[in-house]
C-alpha positions in Angstrom: 18.3 -48.9 91.0 16.1 -49.4 94.2 13.1 -51.6 94.2 9.8 -49.2 93.9 8.1 -49.2 97.4 5.1 -51.3 97.9 2.4 -49.4 99.9 -0.9 -50.7 101.5 -3.6 -48.6 102.5 -5.7 -49.6 104.7 -9.0 -49.5 106.8 -12.6 -50.2 107.9 -15.7 -49.5 105.7 -16.1 -45.7 104.2 -13.0 -44.5 106.4 -12.4 -42.5 103.1 -9.7 -44.9 101.5 -10.6 -43.9 98.2 -10.6 -40.3 98.7 -6.8 -40.6 99.6 -5.7 -43.2 97.2 -7.1 -40.5 94.3 -5.1 -37.8 96.1 -2.0 -40.3 96.2 -2.4 -40.5 92.7 -2.8 -37.2 92.2 0.9 -36.7 93.3 2.0 -39.4 91.6 1.9 -42.4 92.9 0.7 -46.0 91.5 -2.7 -47.2 92.4 -4.5 -50.7 92.1 -7.8 -50.8 94.0 -8.4 -54.1 95.2 -12.3 -54.2 94.6 -12.2 -53.1 91.1 -9.3 -56.2 90.5 -12.1 -58.1 92.6 -14.8 -56.9 90.4 -12.8 -57.4 86.8 -11.9 -61.0 88.1 -15.6 -62.0 88.7 -16.7 -60.3 85.3 -13.6 -62.1 83.0 -12.3 -64.7 84.9 -14.3 -67.8 83.9 -12.3 -70.1 86.4 -13.5 -68.0 89.6 -17.2 -67.6 88.3 -17.4 -71.8 88.3 -16.6 -71.7 91.2 -18.8 -69.0 92.8 -21.6 -70.4 91.1 -20.6 -73.6 92.2 -21.2 -72.7 96.3 -23.6 -70.1 95.7 -25.7 -71.3 92.7 -27.9 -68.6 90.8 -29.4 -67.0 92.7 -25.9 -64.8 92.8 -26.5 -63.6 89.3 -28.2 -60.7 87.9 -28.5 -61.0 84.0 -26.9 -64.1 83.6 -23.6 -61.6 85.6 -22.7 -62.5 89.0 -24.0 -59.8 91.2 -21.4 -58.4 94.1 -24.3 -56.9 95.6 -26.1 -60.4 95.6 -23.0 -62.3 96.6 -22.9 -59.5 99.7 -26.1 -59.9 101.0 -25.2 -63.7 101.2 -21.9 -64.1 102.9 -22.5 -61.3 105.2 -25.1 -63.1 107.0 -22.9 -66.5 106.9 -19.5 -66.4 107.7 -18.2 -69.7 106.5 -19.6 -69.1 103.4 -18.0 -65.9 103.5 -14.3 -67.6 104.1 -15.1 -70.0 101.0 -15.5 -66.8 98.9 -12.3 -65.7 100.6 -10.7 -68.6 99.6 -11.6 -68.9 96.1 -11.2 -64.7 95.5 -7.9 -63.9 97.5 -5.4 -66.1 95.7 -6.1 -65.0 92.3 -5.9 -61.0 93.8 -2.7 -61.0 95.2 -2.0 -62.6 91.8 -3.0 -59.8 89.8 -1.6 -57.4 92.2 2.3 -59.3 92.3 2.3 -59.2 88.2 1.4 -55.8 88.3 3.8 -54.3 90.7 6.3 -56.2 88.4 5.0 -54.3 85.1 5.0 -51.2 87.2 8.6 -51.3 89.1 10.1 -52.1 85.1 8.5 -49.3 84.0 10.6 -46.6 86.8 7.8 -44.3 86.1 6.4 -44.0 89.5 7.4 -43.3 92.5 5.1 -45.5 95.0 3.2 -48.5 94.0 0.1 -48.2 96.4 -2.5 -51.2 96.7 -6.0 -49.4 98.5 -6.8 -52.9 100.1 -9.8 -53.5 102.8 -9.0 -56.4 104.7 -4.9 -56.2 104.9 -4.7 -57.3 108.0 -7.6 -59.8 108.1 -5.8 -61.9 105.5 -2.3 -61.5 106.9 -0.8 -59.9 103.8 0.9 -57.1 105.7 4.4 -58.2 105.6 4.1 -58.2 101.8 4.5 -54.2 102.4 7.1 -51.6 103.1 4.6 -49.8 104.7 1.0 -49.3 105.8 -1.3 -46.5 105.7 -4.7 -47.0 108.0 -7.6 -44.3 107.9 -9.4 -44.0 110.7 -12.6 -42.3 110.5 -15.5 -42.0 113.4 -18.2 -44.4 113.0 -20.8 -41.7 112.6 -18.9 -40.2 109.8 -18.6 -43.7 108.2 -22.6 -44.3 108.5 -22.7 -40.9 106.6 -20.9 -42.0 103.8 -22.2 -45.4 103.4 -25.9 -43.9 103.4 -24.4 -42.7 100.0 -23.9 -46.0 99.0 -27.1 -47.8 99.9 -25.6 -50.2 102.7 -27.8 -49.4 106.1 -26.9 -49.6 109.4 -27.5 -53.2 109.8 -25.8 -53.7 107.4 -22.6 -51.9 107.9 -22.6 -53.6 111.4 -22.7 -57.0 109.9 -19.5 -56.0 107.5 -17.8 -54.5 109.9 -18.0 -58.0 111.9 -16.0 -59.6 109.8 -13.2 -56.4 110.5 -10.8 -56.4 112.7 -11.0 -53.5 115.1 -9.3 -50.0 114.1 -7.7 -49.8 117.7 -5.5 -52.8 117.2 -4.4 -51.9 113.5 -3.4 -48.9 115.0 -0.4 -50.5 116.5 0.3 -52.2 113.1 0.4 -49.5 111.1 3.2 -46.9 109.8 0.9 -44.3 109.0 -2.5 -43.7 110.7 -4.8 -40.6 108.8 -7.6 -39.7 110.9 -10.4 -38.7 108.3 -12.7 -36.7 110.1 -11.5 -33.2 109.4 -11.7 -31.2 106.5 -10.4 -32.0 103.0 -7.5 -29.1 102.7 -6.2 -31.1 106.3 -7.0 -34.5 104.5 -4.7 -33.2 101.6 -2.0 -31.8 103.9 -1.4 -35.0 105.8 -1.6 -37.3 102.1 1.1 -34.6 100.8 3.1 -34.9 104.2 3.3 -39.1 104.3 3.9 -39.0 100.7 7.1 -36.5 101.1 8.3 -39.1 103.8 7.7 -42.0 101.4 9.1 -40.4 98.5 12.8 -39.1 99.9 
């Protein structure tokens, strides 16, 4: 039997990756959200927590737990600390994804295994996937979405500095979804890609 296809959904901050992932899930794809994996690791993995506390100290704690918001406020001001944090977290995230993929592949219940991974290109993991879907959106629309997450324009710009420009990612992606139109149009684009990937 054919191996389950492994697909990456990527894109810059607030382009609508999670919305796209949810519609793929409704169509029958298995979804892994890297942000959720990271959040779980910060809560449950003592080894990772100890390494982070050794690097940043207790200032990243809120009620005894590592605060992603506090971590973000530090690392997006200091690129070296950001890279150090990524070296701690990313290998474990990749390990979790691989284990999840093997489990889902054995079950034979899904047509696609999709990983929502914002930093796919930045950490050089594009070769780990069969196909890549890039989500794009205008800066204006992205900023509107970040306002709902309490991320201001200054924070948005700092986070974007870590990312490879979308213009370069487009050349590497297998599919590009422009997420600036209606929800109906977005759903149709997703359905079209799902149909191609599951033929």
